[in-house]
C-alpha positions in Angstrom: 0.0 0.0 0.0 2.8 2.4 0.9 4.6 1.6 -2.4 1.3 2.2 -4.3 0.8 5.6 -2.5 4.4 6.6 -3.3 3.9 5.8 -7.0 0.7 7.8 -7.1 2.3 10.8 -5.4 5.2 10.7 -7.8 2.8 10.6 -10.7 0.9 13.6 -9.4 4.2 15.6 -8.9 5.2 14.8 -12.5 1.9 16.0 -13.9 2.2 19.2 -11.8 5.7 19.9 -13.1 4.7 19.3 -16.7 1.8 21.7 -16.4 4.1 24.6 -15.4 4.9 25.7 -19.0 5.7 29.3 -19.4 7.3 29.8 -16.0 10.8 31.1 -15.3 13.5 28.7 -16.6 14.4 26.0 -14.1 16.5 23.8 -16.3 20.3 24.3 -16.2 20.8 24.5 -20.0 20.2 27.6 -22.2 20.4 27.0 -25.9 21.0 30.2 -28.0 19.9 30.2 -31.6 22.3 32.0 -33.9 23.3 32.6 -37.5 26.9 31.3 -37.5 27.8 33.6 -40.4 26.8 36.9 -39.0 29.9 38.7 -37.6 30.4 40.8 -35.5 27.4 39.5 -33.7 27.7 35.7 -34.1 30.0 33.5 -36.0 32.0 30.3 -35.9 35.7 31.1 -35.5 38.6 29.3 -37.2 39.2 27.6 -33.9 35.8 25.9 -34.1 34.4 28.0 -31.3 31.5 30.4 -31.5 32.3 34.1 -31.1 30.8 37.5 -31.5 29.2 40.2 -29.4 25.8 38.5 -29.0 27.5 35.2 -28.2 29.8 36.7 -25.5 26.9 38.6 -23.9 24.7 35.4 -23.8 27.6 33.5 -22.3 27.9 36.2 -19.6 24.1 36.0 -19.0 24.3 32.2 -18.5 27.3 32.5 -16.1 25.3 35.0 -14.0 22.2 32.8 -13.9 24.1 29.5 -13.4 23.0 28.1 -16.7 25.0 25.8 -19.1 25.5 27.8 -22.3 24.9 26.0 -25.6 24.6 27.2 -29.2 22.3 26.0 -31.9 22.8 27.1 -35.5 19.5 28.1 -37.1 18.6 28.4 -40.7 17.9 32.1 -40.7 14.9 31.8 -43.1 13.4 29.1 -40.7 14.6 30.6 -37.4 11.1 31.1 -35.9 10.0 27.6 -37.0 13.0 26.1 -35.3 12.3 28.3 -32.2 8.7 27.0 -32.1 10.0 23.4 -32.4 12.1 24.0 -29.3 15.4 23.4 -31.0 16.6 26.5 -29.2 15.4 28.7 -26.3 15.7 32.0 -28.2 16.9 33.6 -31.4 19.7 36.0 -30.5 21.8 36.9 -33.4 21.5 40.5 -34.7 17.7 39.8 -35.2 15.6 42.7 -36.4 12.5 43.3 -34.4 9.5 43.1 -36.8 5.9 44.0 -36.0 4.9 40.7 -37.7 6.8 38.8 -34.9 4.9 40.6 -32.2 1.6 40.1 -34.0 2.4 36.4 -34.2 2.7 36.3 -30.4 6.5 36.0 -30.0 8.0 37.5 -26.9 10.6 40.1 -27.9 13.2 41.6 -25.6 13.9 45.3 -25.3 15.8 46.5 -28.3 19.6 46.6 -27.8 21.0 47.8 -31.1 20.2 50.4 -33.7 20.9 49.4 -37.3 20.5 50.6 -40.9 20.7 48.8 -44.3 23.5 49.7 -46.7 24.8 48.5 -50.1 28.2 46.9 -50.3 29.9 47.1 -53.7 33.4 46.7 -55.1 35.6 49.8 -54.9 36.3 49.8 -58.6 32.7 49.3 -59.6 32.0 53.0 -60.2 28.8 52.6 -58.2 28.3 55.5 -55.7 24.5 55.4 -55.0 21.6 53.1 -55.0 20.2 54.9 -58.1 23.3 53.6 -60.1 22.2 50.0 -59.4 19.4 50.3 -61.9 19.6 47.4 -64.3 22.1 45.6 -62.1 22.0 42.5 -59.9 21.7 42.8 -56.1 22.1 40.0 -53.5 20.3 39.8 -50.1 20.1 37.1 -47.4 16.9 35.1 -47.1 14.8 35.8 -44.1 16.4 39.1 -43.2 14.9 42.5 -42.7 16.8 43.5 -45.9 14.8 41.0 -48.0 11.6 42.2 -46.3 12.4 45.9 -47.1 13.2 45.1 -50.8 9.8 43.3 -51.0 7.8 46.0 -49.3 9.0 49.5 -48.3 11.8 49.6 -50.9 9.9 47.7 -53.6 10.1 50.7 -56.0 13.9 50.7 -55.6 14.1 46.9 -56.1 12.0 47.2 -59.2 14.9 49.1 -60.8 17.3 46.2 -60.3 17.8 43.7 -63.0 17.4 40.9 -60.4 17.4 40.4 -56.7 19.4 37.3 -55.8 18.6 35.6 -52.5 21.3 33.6 -50.6 20.9 31.6 -47.3 23.9 33.5 -45.7 25.6 36.9 -46.0 28.9 35.1 -46.7 27.4 33.6 -49.8 26.1 37.0 -50.9 29.6 38.4 -50.5 31.1 35.4 -52.5 28.6 36.3 -55.3 29.8 39.9 -55.2 33.4 39.0 -55.1 33.0 36.7 -58.1 31.1 39.2 -60.1 27.8 37.3 -60.1 26.1 40.3 -58.5 26.9 44.0 -58.4 26.0 44.8 -54.8 24.8 43.2 -51.6 22.0 44.8 -49.5 23.2 44.2 -46.0 23.2 45.4 -42.3 25.7 48.1 -41.7 27.8 46.4 -39.0 28.1 43.2 -41.2 29.2 45.3 -44.2 31.6 47.2 -42.0 33.1 44.1 -40.6 33.5 42.4 -44.0 35.0 45.4 -45.8 37.6 45.9 -43.1 38.7 42.2 -43.3 38.5 42.1 -47.1 40.0 45.1 -48.9 38.6 46.1 -52.2 35.0 46.8 -51.1 33.1 50.0 -50.1 29.9 50.8 -48.4 27.1 53.0 -49.8 25.2 54.2 -46.8 22.0 56.0 -47.6 20.1 55.1 -44.4 17.8 52.9 -46.5 16.2 51.2 -43.5 16.3 51.9 -39.8 15.7 49.1 -37.4 16.4 47.7 -34.0 17.8 44.3 -32.9 16.2 42.2 -30.1 15.9 38.7 -28.8 13.0 36.4 -29.7 11.4 33.9 -27.3 8.4 31.7 -27.7 5.0 33.1 -26.7 5.0 31.0 -23.5 8.4 32.2 -22.4 7.8 35.7 -21.0 9.3 34.7 -17.7 12.4 33.4 -19.4 12.7 36.7 -21.3 12.4 38.5 -18.0 15.1 36.4 -16.5 17.5 37.2 -19.3 16.7 40.9 -19.3 17.3 41.2 -15.6 20.7 39.5 -16.0 21.4 41.9 -18.9 20.6 44.9 -16.6 23.0 43.5 -14.0 25.7 43.1 -16.7 25.3 46.7 -17.7 25.4 47.9 -14.1 28.5 46.0 -13.2 30.4 47.1 -16.4 30.6 43.6 -17.9 28.4 44.6 -20.9 30.6 47.6 -21.7 33.7 45.5 -21.4 32.4 43.0 -24.0 31.2 45.8 -26.2 34.7 47.5 -26.3 35.9 44.4 -28.2 33.6 45.4 -31.0 34.3 49.1 -31.7 32.3 49.0 -35.0 29.0 48.5 -33.1 29.6 50.1 -29.7 28.1 53.5 -30.7 24.8 52.0 -31.7 24.3 49.8 -28.6 21.2 51.1 -27.0 22.0 49.8 -23.5 25.1 52.0 -23.4 23.3 55.2 -24.4 
């Protein structure tokens, strides 16, 4: 009888724990969803380790909260599908906050970065403005705010291009540009800045074509988890850790909203 009662009690406890979805994270593992080809925010280094501003900040958050830090590489065009499938706990990788995400019920953190869209071209291309891209081929990454802008707010500009080529990563876009398959890449400013500094022969055309902010996406049931992460971020800002990490990435520090 005692054994039967113990089994029944264990079953009740298991059901109770299972029913607690949406509460603050109690597990010891936090899996960050990233684009591994998105420097300086997130990338896979030559040493096989993940690096970048977002990665370092997330690691610091996990250390503060006592969580084991893990990384999951998302397909950027399918990032929210993979988040819904619980393949990761969040998408945190220079992700633009879109109204459509909020309308779909995703929990989005406070914005932490201000970004604009630019064109990256070859220095010897003779191209100095977006108007000079009429009749030319432009590449953009699938699933990005840049692709969304070219399909919507900047559709009139995109209509002047010969073709809009979509690639599943910015690095593939840049490879197409370097090889002459396209004439420009429509890309986030910090990514273009990072790439042009590491690869001479390219220049940025900055016409402030699209203003946006970056945030962290969580599932609709994970408001408490988002609150935990944001509280830890506030503590990292207060104790100087956030700024210390940011100083490693001078190309983005001026646009980090938490430091303004």
